[in-house]
N, C-alpha and C positions, 0 to 999 in steps of 0.2 A: 936133267931136263927141267927147265924153268916153267913158270906159270904161263908164259906167252908162247910156249911151244908144246902145249899139253897134248899127250896122246890120251884118248878116252879110255880110262881104266874100267869104266862101267860096262863096256861092250867090246868084244873082240872084233877087229876088222877082218873082212875076207881078204885073201891074197890079192884079188883083183883091185879092191879099194886101196890096199896098202901100196900096191904098185903104182896106182894113179897118183897118190900123194908123193911118192918118191919122184915121179916124173914132174909133178908140179914144182917141187923144190929145186929142180934143175933148170927151170925156166928163168929168164932174166927177171930181176926185181924191177918193177915199174914204179911203185910207190914205196918210199922209205920214210917212215915217221920215227923220229928219235927224240925221246925225252921231252915231249911236247907239253907245254904249260899254257894255260889261258886263265887270266884273272880279270875281274871286273871291279870297278869302283862302285860302291853303293852307299846309301845313307848310313848303313851300319858298319861301313869300312870295306876293306878289300875282300872280295869273294873269289875263291878258286873254283873255276868251272871244270878244268881239266888239269890233271897232275901226273907228270912223268909218263905220258902215254907213248909207247913204242910198239911198232909192228911193221911188217913188210907185206906187200901184196905183189904177187908174181904175174907175169904176162898171162892173159886169158883166164885169170882166176876170178871166181865170183865170191866176194867176201861180204858177209852180212855183219852189221853192228847192232847189238841189242843191249838193253840195260834198263834199270828202273827209271821211272819218270824223273827228270831233272838230272840225269847223269851226264848230260853234255853231248848226246848223240848228234843233234842238229848243229850245235856249235862246232863239233869236229868236222862234219861234212862241209860246213861253210868255210872253215879254215882250209880244207883241202881244195875247195873250189877257188880260193883267193878272195872270197867275199868278206872274210873276217880276218883280222890280224891276230897274231898269237904273241904271247908274252915271253916265251922261251922255248928252246929246243930247235928242231929242224924239221921241215917238210920238203922232201926231195922227190921230184917227178923226173924219171930218167936221169937222175943225178943232178938236176938243176933245182935251185931253191924256188919254192912257190911263194910269191909275194903279192900276186894280183891275179884276177881272172885271165884266162887265156884260152885259145882255140884248142889247146891240147887236152882240155877238160870239158866234157859235156855235163850239164846239170839238169835234172828233172825234179821238180818240187811236188809236194802233195797237192797244192792248189793248181787249178788249170791256168797256166800262164800264157796261153795263146793270145795273139792280138785279135780281138773280136771283129775288127774291121777288115781283116785279111782272110782270104780263102785258105783251105788246108794247104794247097800248093804254095801259095805266097808266104804262108807262115814258115814252111820248111825252106823256102828260097831265101828268106830274110837274112839269116846268118851267112849263107853262102855269098850273097851279094855284098854284105858288109865287109866280108873278108877279101873282096876284090874280084870275085868271079863275074863274068859278063852274064847278062840276062839269059841267053840261050843255054850256056853251060849250067847256070844255077837251076834253070827249069829242068834240064835233063837229069841232073843229079837229084833234084828234089823228087821227081817222079819215080826214080829208082828206089829211094828210101820209102816213099809212100807205098809203093808196091810191096816192099819188104814187110811192112807192118799191116798189109792186107787191106789198104784203104784206097786202092786205085779208083774205085767207083765214086769216091767221095772227094776227089781232088779239088773240085770246084765248089764244094760246100763251105759254109761258114761255121765257125765253132758252135753257134747257138743251134745249129741243125744236127749236132752230133750228140751221142750219149757220152756219159762220163768216161767209160772205158775207151771209146774212140778218141776222145780229146787227149787222153794220156798216151795213146799210141801215136798221135800226131806229135805230141811233146817229145816222145822218145825219138821219132824220126828226125825232128828238128835238132835235137841234141847230138844225134849221130851223123848228121849231114856233113859236118865239118871234119869228120873222121878223127875224133879225139883219141888220145891214147887211153883215156880212162873215162868211164861213165859214172857219175855220182848221182845217187838217187835218194832223196830225203822223204821217206814214207810215201812213195808215189801212189800207192793204191789204198791209202788209209781212208779216203773219202768214198770209196766204192762199196757197193753192196757185196755180200759174200760170194754170190755166183759170178759176178763180173770180176771180182778180185781174183778168184781161182782161174778164170780164163786169162786174165792179164798176166798172171804168174807163168802160165804155160806159153803165152805169146813171148814173154821176155826170155824164157829159156831157149825157145826156138830161135829168136833173133841172136842171142848170145852164142849159140852153137854155130851159127853161120857166118859170123864176122869176127875179125880180130879185135876184140875189145875186152878190157878188164873192167869189172863192175865192183863198186863199193855201194852197198845198199843198206840204208838205215831203216829199221823197222822195230815196232814194239810187239809184233805178232810172232810168237814162237813157232807156230806151224809154218808160217811163211818163211822164216829164217832157215828151218831145217829143210824145207822143200827146195829152196833156191840155192843155198850156199855150198861151196866147197869147204869153207871154214867160217866159223862164227866167232867174232870178237865180242866178248862179254865185258861190259864196263860196270864198275861199282858206281854208286851214287854219292854225291856230296863229299868230296869232289869226284869227278869222273876219273877213275883209274882202271887200268887193265886188270881184270879179275882172272880171265882165262881166255885162251885162244883154242877153240875146239875144232878138230877135224871131223867133218860130218861123215859117218860111215855108211850112209845110204848110197847104194851104187847108182851110176849113170848108165843109160838115160833115165831121168826122173819121170815118174808117172803118178797120176792121182792115187792109184791103188797102193803105192808105197807108203802113203800116210798111215796105213794100218799094219805096216811091217814092224817086226821086232826092233830093227835098227832105228826106225823113225821114232817110235814110241820111247825107246830108251834115251835117245838124244834129247827129245823134248823134256823128258823127266829130269835129265841132267841140267838143262837150262832153267827149269822151274826151281830146282834146288839152289841154283846160284843166285837167281833174281829174287826169289821169295823164300828165304830160309824159314824153317818151321817156327822159330821163336818170333820172327818178324810177323809172320802170318797170324800167330796167336794174338799178338798185340793189336794188329789191325782189326781183328774180329771181335774186340770188346765192344758190345753194343750198349749205349747209354740208355737210361730209363726213358721210356717214351710213354706219354699220357695216352690212355685209351680214349679214342674219339668216336667210337661207334658201338652200338648195342643192337644187334639184329637177332638175338635169340639163339645163335649157334656159335660155338667156340671154334677157333682155328688154331691148331697146334703148330 
């Protein structure tokens, strides 16, 4: 068994979870990334952002991608979306090479990318109309997706009238409206407060459970990755290489209470050990001499 098909040795999986992964592997492969390379030219010479990255994502799988800062997570998802070219290797969606953006991929960014001059309904209608649907069909489809994300009462509101979480729900509806094969998400909840972020994670799982969609989700939050993912792709930094592909042993359906379970805590600990090895943490914790700038009569240890 190689590093990209790693069974978690730090925790035994239950028979039900093991059976779930066996079923997952029998589903068709939607996304197939083979020996992917990405290099950039810089003033210092050629820089390798991604090196020999290979993995597969199956139909209706939820794959999270994590790694240290600068490991190329966002570069990877932009390549998968067709927004960025790659220097070598292959990216195949349903067996077809990915060379440019397409309706078969939906994309949700961290920033709120809604058109501020359009209502919620018209934001979701936009892609449908661009792809040739008539206004009445686009409106009907848009309202169905808006209802799915729980925003029917806000269909005629403008983005500035919505909270951050609501804006991202509209962005998800807009990305799904064209019925893509795969939904690509680049740290979509990174700008939200902790409570809203937790609610959005639950919303996303509920949406994913009810439609035929495969998700590739970029995050730097380890709790988020364990809570959402079937499997987690861990990248190394400088350059981004596959370090491990972990099957998450937390059973479905996922609930907030599982964050305190043995499986959840052990999986997070494994991710911590991969992303922040002990020697690296010790080096980062070296504190330089700092001049004392206050004298208030009491010492703080």
